[in-house]
C-alpha atoms as one frame of an Amber mdcrd trajectory, in Angstrom:
protein
 -44.785  91.465   3.231 -42.111  89.675   1.295 -40.292  87.292   3.269 -37.231
  84.951   3.273 -37.661  81.606   2.037 -34.990  78.580   2.926 -35.034  75.064
   2.538 -35.132  74.642   6.046 -38.627  76.479   6.381 -40.423  73.666   8.211
 -42.221  73.492  11.266 -39.352  73.913  14.330 -39.521  71.063  17.171 -39.034
  72.601  20.317 -37.777  70.538  23.355 -39.549  71.442  26.778 -37.338  71.465
  29.948 -38.433  69.743  33.456 -39.716  73.010  34.801 -42.136  73.306  31.735
 -40.725  76.299  29.880 -39.838  75.924  26.608 -36.366  75.660  25.804 -34.262
  76.378  22.461 -35.220  74.467  19.470 -33.690  71.099  19.056 -32.294  72.553
  15.357 -30.521  75.611  15.333 -29.230  76.594  12.062 -26.532  79.092  10.801
 -27.624  81.537   8.235 -24.820  83.641   6.094 -26.481  86.567   4.286 -24.630
  88.665   1.658 -26.058  92.217   1.494 -25.583  94.801  -1.647 -27.326  97.841
  -0.139 -28.539 100.671  -1.523 -30.662 103.746  -0.124 -34.118 102.116  -0.510
 -33.298  98.078  -0.719 -30.777  95.359   0.307 -30.608  92.832  -2.304 -29.745
  89.949   0.110 -28.392  86.420  -0.754 -28.839  83.863   2.342 -27.418  80.386
   2.913 -28.535  78.422   5.506 -25.840  76.281   7.387 -23.785  74.694   4.472
 -26.684  74.352   1.826 -27.127  75.951  -1.374 -27.428  79.488  -1.805 -30.805
  80.699  -2.538 -31.336  83.412  -5.794 -30.917  87.125  -4.119 -34.180  89.005
  -3.112 -34.492  92.519  -2.923 -35.745  93.292   0.600 -36.575  96.884   2.348
 -34.466  97.729   5.507 -37.276  97.100   7.720 -38.386  93.859   6.033 -34.679
  92.389   6.542 -34.394  93.851  10.439 -38.006  92.294  11.101 -36.636  88.860
   9.561 -33.456  89.096  11.596 -35.044  89.527  14.590 -37.082  86.353  14.047
 -34.543  84.273  13.354 -32.612  85.677  16.411 -35.869  84.861  18.348 -36.070
  81.343  17.124 -32.357  80.680  18.093 -30.810  80.412  15.326 -27.506  82.218
  14.292 -27.467  85.329  12.010 -24.359  86.160  10.118 -24.356  89.342   7.983
 -21.561  91.088   5.249 -21.970  93.992   3.208 -19.242  96.687   1.708 -18.247
  99.218   3.092 -20.250 102.357   1.416 -21.389 105.842   1.839 -24.387 104.949
   3.715 -22.185 104.776   7.053 -22.509 101.921   9.829 -26.198 102.714  10.521
 -27.270  99.305   8.819 -24.512  97.576  10.732 -25.595  99.011  14.271 -29.211
  98.011  13.118 -27.966  94.408  12.505 -26.147  94.234  15.599 -29.022  95.498
  17.839 -31.669  92.929  16.108 -29.277  90.194  17.242 -27.071  89.509  13.921
 -23.334  89.303  14.059 -22.358  91.835  10.981 -19.370  92.555   9.125 -18.432
  95.359   6.954 -15.646  94.497   4.514 -13.387  96.694   2.386 -14.797  97.016
  -1.306 -13.616  94.650  -3.864 -14.008  93.753  -7.490 -15.899  90.064  -6.462
 -16.006  88.981  -9.947 -12.880  89.758 -11.821 -13.060  87.554 -14.641 -16.740
  88.352 -15.644 -18.031  90.934 -17.309 -21.115  91.096 -15.926 -22.109  93.175
 -12.363 -25.142  93.736 -10.785 -26.538  93.820  -7.001 -27.712  90.189  -7.417
 -24.606  88.552  -8.280 -22.534  90.898  -6.135 -25.030  89.457  -2.869 -24.610
  85.976  -4.080 -20.613  86.651  -4.284 -20.680  88.087  -0.836 -22.655  85.567
   0.382 -19.907  82.722  -0.604 -16.940  84.639   0.755 -18.834  85.532   4.026
 -19.578  81.237   4.173 -16.002  80.419   3.322 -15.143  83.372   6.070 -16.942
  81.690   8.635 -15.297  78.188   7.882 -12.590  79.843   8.818 -11.011  80.930
   5.857  -9.890  84.176   6.741  -8.711  85.675   3.887 -12.166  85.415   1.997
 -13.375  88.889   3.728 -11.512  92.024   4.942 -13.722  93.249   7.877 -13.109
  96.875   8.685 -12.919  98.372  12.379 -16.031  99.891  13.096 -15.615 103.280
  14.665 -17.734 104.837  17.212 -19.575 107.703  17.152 -17.458 110.165  18.612
 -14.586 108.535  16.771 -16.702 109.135  13.483 -17.921 113.057  14.991 -14.036
 113.767  15.293 -12.753 112.457  12.187 -16.129 114.266  10.532 -14.595 117.718
  11.489 -10.948 117.448   9.633 -13.284 116.072   6.662 -15.325 119.069   7.079
 -12.784 121.570   7.211 -11.119 119.843   3.843 -14.194 119.897   1.843 -14.299
 124.131   2.835 -11.286 124.263   2.086 -11.466 123.333  -1.455 -14.838 125.201
  -1.933 -12.496 128.503  -1.367 -10.421 127.110  -3.936 -13.022 126.758  -6.297
 -14.749 130.090  -5.420 -11.557 131.781  -6.164 -11.193 129.943  -9.323 -14.597
 130.926 -10.705 -13.963 134.332 -10.002 -10.623 134.333 -11.703 -11.966 132.954
 -14.632 -14.923 135.350 -14.767 -12.529 138.054 -15.158 -10.329 136.630 -17.719
 -13.550 136.022 -19.416 -14.804 139.635 -19.836 -11.910 141.526 -18.685  -8.501
 139.418 -19.920  -7.104 140.110 -16.449  -6.630 137.572 -13.413  -7.022 138.173
 -10.103  -4.388 137.891  -7.387  -4.506 135.158  -4.382  -6.620 136.196  -1.962
  -8.486 138.322  -3.705 -11.553 138.203  -1.826  -9.909 139.587   1.379 -11.518
 142.368   2.979  -8.559 144.704   2.192  -7.788 143.413  -0.899 -11.258 143.222
  -2.677 -12.024 146.941  -2.232  -9.042 147.939  -4.003  -9.578 145.241  -6.907
 -13.009 146.355  -7.308 -12.540 149.682  -8.357 -10.428 147.932 -11.172 -13.223
 145.636 -12.459 -16.122 146.452 -15.111 -19.568 147.323 -13.505 -20.625 143.723
 -14.834 -18.178 141.890 -13.427 -18.127 143.745  -9.892 -21.569 142.577  -9.910
 -21.051 139.069 -10.694 -18.169 138.732  -8.011 -20.291 140.456  -4.729 -22.294
 137.550  -3.986 -18.770 134.993  -4.693 -16.854 137.197  -2.329 -19.774 136.979
   0.503 -19.821 132.836  -0.204 -15.814 132.774   0.515 -15.761 134.722   3.542
 -18.520 132.870   5.011 -16.580 129.411   4.226 -13.368 130.880   5.546 -15.361
 131.989   8.626 -16.527 128.221   8.976 -12.650 127.336   8.025 -11.889 129.115
  11.190 -14.379 127.419  13.489 -13.527 124.117  12.563  -9.609 124.617  12.540
 -10.197 125.680  16.226 -12.509 122.686  17.001  -9.666 120.372  15.671  -6.925
 122.449  17.160  -8.773 121.954  20.590  -8.646 117.872  20.703  -4.685 118.123
  21.031  -3.944 121.770  22.071  -3.366 120.569  25.841  -0.579 118.321  24.718
   2.696 118.301  23.637   3.352 118.198  20.011   6.500 117.665  17.847   7.592
 120.968  16.405   6.587 121.347  12.931   3.700 119.198  12.863   1.431 121.412
  15.324  -1.850 120.744  17.037  -3.516 121.038  13.525  -1.797 118.352  11.808
  -1.679 115.900  14.883  -5.608 116.383  15.585  -6.463 115.688  11.584  -4.230
 112.682  11.516  -5.631 110.918  14.861  -8.869 111.895  13.557  -8.643 110.112
  11.062  -6.792 106.790  12.589  -9.682 107.272  15.144  -7.418 104.939  17.629
  -3.733 104.065  17.254  -4.169 101.219  19.654  -5.725  99.599  16.278  -2.724
  98.363  15.013  -0.937  95.070  15.877   2.490  96.048  14.192   4.476  98.936
  12.299   3.807  97.099   9.235   0.285  97.353   9.677   0.783 100.828  10.227
   2.776 101.131   6.788  -0.292  99.800   4.753  -2.746 101.720   6.302  -0.985
 105.020   4.738  -1.141 103.455   1.290   2.455 104.299   1.035   3.634 100.866
   0.415   5.377  99.851  -2.755   3.823  97.827  -5.319   5.080  94.404  -6.284
   5.156  91.766  -8.848   7.774  89.346  -8.396   8.322  85.547  -9.317  10.994
  82.849  -8.440  14.468  84.623  -7.626  13.076  87.925  -9.474  11.678  90.830
  -6.986  10.351  94.026  -8.693   9.080  96.721  -7.114   6.779  99.736  -8.493
   5.049 103.097  -7.351   3.211 103.197  -3.963  -0.292 101.098  -3.976  -2.496
 103.593  -2.342  -4.372 101.148  -0.644  -4.901 103.324   2.621  -6.286 106.206
   3.796  -5.883 109.055   1.318  -6.329 111.816   3.847  -3.754 110.189   6.310
  -1.344 109.875   3.222  -1.859 113.548   2.114  -1.171 115.177   5.638   1.748
 112.630   6.501   3.843 113.782   3.050   2.602 117.636   3.905   4.247 116.929
   7.421   7.197 115.755   6.167   8.502 118.541   4.516   8.005 120.788   7.793
   9.757 118.033   9.761  12.799 118.018   7.582  13.319 121.416   8.230  12.111
 122.004  12.062  13.419 118.593  13.345  17.069 118.409  11.994  17.599 115.329
  14.658  14.948 113.298  13.606  16.549 109.918  13.348  14.367 109.143   9.533
  15.516 112.793   8.213  18.891 111.849   9.266  19.230 108.247   7.459  18.168
 110.058   4.121  19.627 113.718   4.257  22.703 113.108   2.078  20.052 111.321
  -0.466  17.792 114.571  -0.452  20.455 116.976  -1.978  19.771 114.845  -4.853
  17.206 115.346  -7.683  13.852 116.209  -7.249  12.641 113.064  -8.407  14.424
 111.258  -5.816  13.623 113.761  -3.361   9.738 113.209  -3.784  10.285 109.282
  -3.708  12.125 109.980  -0.499   9.394 112.089   0.684   6.998 109.246   0.446
   9.390 106.756   2.015   9.744 109.217   4.892   5.877 109.688   5.092   5.637
 106.044   5.699   7.970 106.161   8.664   6.289 109.454   9.999   3.318 107.387
  10.742   5.158 104.433  12.283   7.169 106.991  14.310   3.709 108.759  15.447
   1.925 104.816  16.217   5.142 104.157  18.170   4.873 107.760  20.055   0.988
 107.590  20.746   1.092 104.427  22.142   4.045 104.590  24.664   6.741 102.164
  22.756   9.010 105.118  22.914   9.705 108.996  23.946   9.752 112.029  21.217
  12.969 112.383  22.289  14.156 108.521  21.165  12.983 110.036  17.695  15.050
 112.995  17.792  11.838 115.254  17.882  11.518 118.340  20.004   8.397 119.205
  21.427   6.250 122.240  22.073   2.273 123.333  23.583   0.231 122.617  20.192
  -0.061 125.642  18.630  -1.191 126.687  14.898   2.154 128.361  13.916   3.979
 125.228  13.284   1.175 123.632  11.530   0.475 126.588   9.062   4.542 126.626
   8.454   5.151 129.959  10.558   7.866 130.622  12.591   6.589 129.792  16.315
   6.751 132.615  18.554   9.620 132.916  20.707
């Protein structure tokens, strides 16, 4: 089995206590591991204390975890870092269980000045940054918050719902394209519905009707899944009072993505998380701002922008809406920019409200028991 070799692979001297029991090794080392992770292997670059970084090695996950457990059992410290990716947090949890101090950092372009990129170079650069981070240079890495299993499951409900919504849209467009090709006619919105499709089927040719039949079944099954997921998302906040115009669905989706409002230390952190902050290119006395940086959660950003338009209609006393109401009467371009600015303010207001820093009334909001009507843009029942 492949093993990691270091410049300190020498017999370790063990100190014996007065009671005759072996104590900790006389020399305890700090190992920093930069990991580039794929499905089957972890390309690992290692530094021991402040020594030279060894050439990266390709290890399987069991080999890496076995080595970590051995070093921790020998009394050494093991620190690891890898970039957030589509493999979730299973490796992080396994490393922590093995005794390592694991970090997951936001993905970054590790070597912007070079036109070379491979797993070994990335692992080495991560190891360099981890070593500097451990020495006190906190800016070298941007560790992410690791959500709990319950938080990940709640977040996944909203993302699965979003997937099935996009799948319904794709299938409906597929049906429209099919009829356009063979009959030079399109299909209306919600054409696969149980009341609409029987009327349209008679107007289609036998071939088109035959090809659309399985598409109709898939669309209806997907919509049934959306209804189930929507109910589960709404159930997380349905017993609470939510601002009129937001509805239980939007609040449940936003809070599922945020995981915990307590994670933010201030309003600037909330605004940055949305990705609605302006980009900047300034120097000296010249200050230039550009389009938004989009360096946040795209799901939250979409939900907030959609919610702003509803709040402007349903919450006339919202303090942010009152501030920009006169400007919203101007051109369409300015209106869209203001909607993004209001989305950032809405995230901050939700954070202040959910953390108890202010009440809904302080923000100019009226509340109601969580319902789907407000979230869907329909008029609430009297």
